[in-house]
N, C-alpha and C positions, 0 to 999 in steps of 0.2 A: 505493500498501499503506501504510493506514496506519499508521505512528511503534506507536501503545499501544489498543487497546480493555477497555474497559468490558465483560464481557459478562451481557447485560438477559433471565435467562427467567424474569420477572415477580416472583422473590424480594425486592424490595425493599432500604433500601441503597441506591440507586450514588447520587444529588447527595449524597448525605456521601464519597461514595469521589469520587469525580471531584472536589471540594472539595475534599481531602484529594491526590489528584493535581496538581491545580492551584495549593493552597498550597507543595508544590514543584519546583513555576516546570515541568512538563509539560500538554498538552491532552492528555482523552483523548478519545475516540469512542465511546459507551454504544453498540450497539447488537443486538438483534434479529438481525438478519439474517444468514443464516453465511457467505454468500459475503465477506466486511466482514472476520467473526469468523476465519474460516480463513485473512487475507491478513494477519491483525496483525503485525508485528513480537515485541511484548512482548502479554501478557494477564496479567487480571486475574478471578477469580473470582468472586464474595464474594455472600453468599445468608447467607436467616435462611430456619426452617421445620425443612417433615422429609425424609428423603433419599428416600422414594420418592417422592418431588411434585416434587423437587431432578429426580432422575433421567427420570420423565417428564416435564418438561417438558424441559429437552437433549435427550432425542433425539425427543420432540413439534416440538421445533419445530427440529429440524435442528442444533443444535449439541450436541452427543455427542463428533463430527465430528471435527469443526475444531478443538475440545478439546483432542484427543486426536491429531491434525499436530499440532496448535503441538507439545505435550510433545518429541512425539514425534522433530520437526525439530530436540531445542535449545532454540527458542526462548521466554526469560526466560517464567514461571507464575508468579505470585501465590498463591492461594486466601486465601479468606476465610471461616470457619463453617464456615457449610452445603459454602461452596468449598476448606475442607481435609476436609472427614471424605469429599464422595464422589471423592476421591483414592483413599479402602482397596476393595478389595474387595468388602468386604461391609457392611450399614448390621443391627443387629437393632432397628432402632426402627419398632417395628408392625411383625411379623415379618421375614422371612428378604429384602433387599435385594438386589441386584448390582450394586455401582455399578462407577467406572472400571475400580479391579485397575489400578494407574498406581502406587502404593504396596500390602507385603504388609501381611498385618494387620484387623484389626475394629473395628468402630463398635461402640461397647458403653456399658451404659448403668450409671448410679452403681448404685451397690449398697440395694438397697430397707434403707429405715432414713433416708436422708444427707436435706436438705434440696434440694427441688430446681424450680423449676431450676438452674443454677452463676448466681447474675447478680448481681453487683455486682463491684466492683477487688478482684481479685489481681494477686500477685506473679508470674514469670517466670523461674529461675534457669536460666542457660544450661549444658548437661550440653556441650556444648563450640564453642570459641569459631568465630564466623562476622560474616562482613560486614555482616551482613544489622543485626547490632545493633550496630553501630560509634559510639559515642558515647553507648550508653545502656542506663544501668547496668546491672551484673546486680543481680536480684532489685525492679526497676522494675516499677508496676504499669498493668494492662488491660485493661480492662473485655472481663468477658463473659456471657451470655446462655444458654448447655446443657444442656440434661436427661444426654446421648451425651457419649461423649467416640472416640483416637480410642486401639485398639489393637494398635501398629506388629508384626508379628514379628521385625522385622531390625532392635536399638537406636542400628541407629546411620545411621538420616535420621532420631533422637530430635537437633533442636534446644537444644530448650527444655523448661522443664518449672513443671507447675504445683500444689502441692501444696491439693487440697479436703478439709473438713472426714480421713475418713483413704483419702483416692487422690488417691495421685500418676500426675497423670497426661500425657502429650506435646500440651504446650500451639503447636509451634510444630515440623515436620520441613522436611526438603531433603532434598529430595538434585540433584547436576548440574542444570540446566533449572532445577529446581521448589521454589517455596520456599514452607509455607502454615501458618498463620493458626487454631487455635481459636477468640481470642477478637479483637474486631475495632477493628485498629490506626485505624480514624477518627474511632470513639469515646472514644481513649484518651491526650487531650492530646497536650505536645510530645512524649512518646517515641514515639508514635503518629507523628504524623506525623512526625518522624524516620522512623520502619522503611522508612515507604514511600519516601524520599526515597534512602534507602539504597539500595536496589531498586531502583529506577527508574535511584541515576548505576547499579548494579553493570550496566542493563539498554545504558550510552547507552558503561558502556566496553567494551561484548559489543559497541560497534558496532551495537543492536539501536535504539535509540533515534538520529536526528540531531543529528550533535555542535556545534550550532546549536542542539540546546532550552541552552535555563537550569538553572539550577539553584543551591538554595539549601543545600547542605549541602559545605564549603570539601574533601571528600578521604574518599576510600575504597578498599580494594582494588579488583582489578584484578582478579576472576571471581567467578563465582556462587559457588563453595566449594561442591564436589556433597560429599554424604558416601561 
């Protein structure tokens, strides 16, 4: 059973995610093979693009089931960008598209009149404490590229928020074993690398990653601290 899997469904940016994981002292298996993904102890689902394509590729590649089963089993999961949006029930990008439905809520477009995509550096402010942000100051900058954003039905899943022009949106969400970001931590400098390291440390403390694996952070909380 691989400790850590990065799911490859053809959405790009996998190399930069793998480098961020390596920087934290871990080795990831990048895979498009459903049986390998299904056996992962820890899963990262990155991605760029549109919701319809993301869900189509996950389903056609036989990866939707392993993602659902991984989360349902309580194993640590990190979603990035489209990996966050896919967790919700419906995306309004290019119509109405059914997503994974792990979290209640919709993916909606920024209103007409706003500059889209929201691209570049912006701040994340914590809505509630979470150990994945240990050592990352509130208001730190992260790198965004998106035109749609989550509108969670349950405010308790919101970990971090970002203000873009007239809209304040959920840029980090989480519940139980699931953490997900709208921004790209792997493109966000030291703060983003720290977020990956914190997530992997939390997974290690849950026993999901072999204890002998090296880590680059000094300490973190002892659970995934869900909503």
